[in-house]
Structures are given as C-alpha cells and as structure tokens.
C-alpha positions as CSV (number, residue, x, y, z in Angstrom):
1,M,32.3,-17.8,-4.3
2,S,31.9,-14.3,-2.7
3,V,28.9,-12.2,-3.4
4,N,28.7,-8.5,-2.9
5,P,26.5,-7.8,0.2
6,K,24.7,-5.0,-1.7
7,E,23.7,-7.4,-4.4
8,E,22.3,-9.8,-1.8
9,E,20.2,-6.9,-0.3
10,L,18.9,-5.9,-3.7
11,E,17.9,-9.5,-4.5
12,E,16.1,-9.9,-1.1
13,S,14.2,-6.6,-1.6
14,N,13.2,-7.6,-5.2
15,E,12.0,-11.0,-3.8
16,S,9.9,-9.3,-1.1
17,L,8.4,-7.0,-3.7
18,A,7.5,-9.9,-5.9
19,L,5.7,-11.6,-3.0
20,Q,3.5,-8.6,-2.4
21,P,0.2,-8.7,-4.3
22,A,-0.4,-6.1,-6.9
23,P,-3.0,-3.4,-6.0
24,R,-6.4,-4.0,-7.4
25,K,-7.7,-1.9,-10.2
26,D,-11.0,-1.0,-8.4
27,P,-10.2,-1.2,-4.7
28,K,-13.1,-1.4,-2.2
29,C,-13.2,-0.2,1.4
30,I,-12.5,-3.2,3.7
31,V,-15.1,-1.8,6.2
32,C,-18.1,-0.9,4.1
33,S,-17.2,-2.0,0.5
34,A,-17.5,1.5,-1.0
35,K,-15.0,2.8,-3.4
36,A,-11.6,3.1,-1.6
37,E,-9.6,6.2,-1.7
38,Y,-7.0,5.6,1.0
39,C,-4.8,2.7,2.1
40,M,-2.5,2.1,5.1
41,R,1.1,2.9,4.4
42,G,2.9,-0.3,3.5
43,L,-0.3,-2.3,3.4
44,P,-1.9,-1.7,0.0
45,K,-4.6,-4.4,0.7
46,N,-6.0,-2.3,3.7
47,T,-8.1,0.2,1.7
48,Y,-10.7,2.6,3.1
49,C,-13.2,5.0,1.7
50,T,-13.0,8.6,2.9
51,E,-15.7,8.3,5.5
52,C,-14.3,5.1,7.1
53,A,-10.8,6.5,7.0
54,E,-11.8,9.6,8.9
55,A,-13.9,7.5,11.4
56,Y,-11.1,5.0,12.1
57,F,-8.0,7.2,11.9
58,G,-9.2,10.7,12.4
59,L,-6.3,12.3,10.5
60,L,-5.9,11.2,6.9
61,D,-2.2,12.1,7.1
62,Y,-1.5,8.7,8.5
63,L,-2.8,7.1,5.2
64,D,-1.7,7.1,1.6
65,K,-4.1,8.3,-1.0
66,L,-4.6,5.7,-3.7
67,G,-3.1,6.6,-7.0
68,N,-0.7,9.1,-5.3
69,S,2.4,7.4,-6.7
70,Q,1.8,8.9,-10.2
71,E,1.4,12.5,-8.7
72,S,4.8,13.4,-7.2
C-alpha cells in the first residue's frame, strides 16, 4: 500500500498541531503574572507583559503580539 509523501507530511503536521496546547483566553506574563501582550514565536505558552518583554528582549520585533493572528 503506497501513500503519497505529501499526505504523510500533512498528517504529521496536523498531529503536531493537535499536540500543542491551545492558547489561554487570559494569558499572564510568565515573569510577573501581569496581563500578557506578547509571546515568543512558536512558543505560545511563553507569554510576557510589555515591560518584561522590553526588559528581557529589548526589541519587541522578536516577539509576536498576542491576538495578532486576526489582524492580518
């Protein structure tokens, strides 16, 4: 039984997406527990408030703004 390689890749990516936790509705900063506004790219659980994001990363361009997926 041969399977199309593209189908296998799609199945694997769907499985990896299913394993990732859904973002929380009211995320908190992992440093100070304030309301989070940013997260690390590819790591939605690593959320930061503006002050902690600026302190730890300097440039906010390295982070994703939470809720940005609806605004394209």
